[in-house]
N, C-alpha and C positions, 0 to 999 in steps of 0.2 A: 718284699711285698709292699705294695702301696695300698693305703686305706682310702678309698674314694667314696663319696656320697653316691647314692643310687642315681642312675641316669644313663644316657648314651653319650657317645663321643668321648671316650675315656681321656684322650690326650688333652682335650680342652678343659677337663676338670682337675688336672694336675697343676697345683699352685705351689708357691714357695713354702707354704705352711702345711702341705700335704704330709700326713704321717707315713713314714716309711719304716719298716721293720726288716733289718738285715741280720741274718744269723750265719755264723761261720762255725760249723761243727768240726772239731779236729778228728782225724782218722787215727784214733788210738783206743786201746783197750781201757776199760774201767770207767767210762763216762756214762754208762747206761742209766744210773740213778742221779746224774747231775741235772739240775733244772735247766731246760733249754735256754732260758733267759740269761743264763750265765754267759752265753756265747753271742749275745747281741753285740753288734759292731756297727760301723758306718759303712754305707754302700761304697764309699771311696776305697775303703780297705779291701773289700771283696773285688772291686774292679782292679786294684793294683795286683792282687794275687792271681786273678784269672785273665786279665787283659781284656775283659769284656767292658763295653760302654753301655750300661743298661738304660740310661735315660737320654740317649743322644737326640731324640726328637723333642725333648722338653726344652723350652726357652732357657738360655744359658743362666740367667739369674736364678730361676726356680731350680734348675738342675744343680747348681752349686749349693744352694741352701739345703736341698734335700740330701744330697750325697755326703755332705760334711756333718750332718746332724746325726747323733746317736739316739735311738729311741729311749725314752726315759724308763721303760720297763726293765731294762737291763739291770742285773744284780751285781755285776762285777764293777771294778773301778772304771770310770769313764775314759781313762786314757789308755786302756789296754786294747790290744788288737789280737783276737783269738785266731786270726788267719795266718799269723806268723808261725 
């Protein structure tokens, strides 16, 4: 999810510092009561797991900055990848 200011022409409002929240929930029993923020990851991790290129229309510098940053609301260690 990208957090954009109100307005039109979404693509033009995506910048290198746009907040992105990427969540990868594992398919396993017993996580119902686990806070969803535990599963926050980087967009790049989800792209590697799914082979989708979510921000392909965003300029390369902004795309790289957004895809490699992990939202600070995550509760787990910053170097973990819940998509694995």
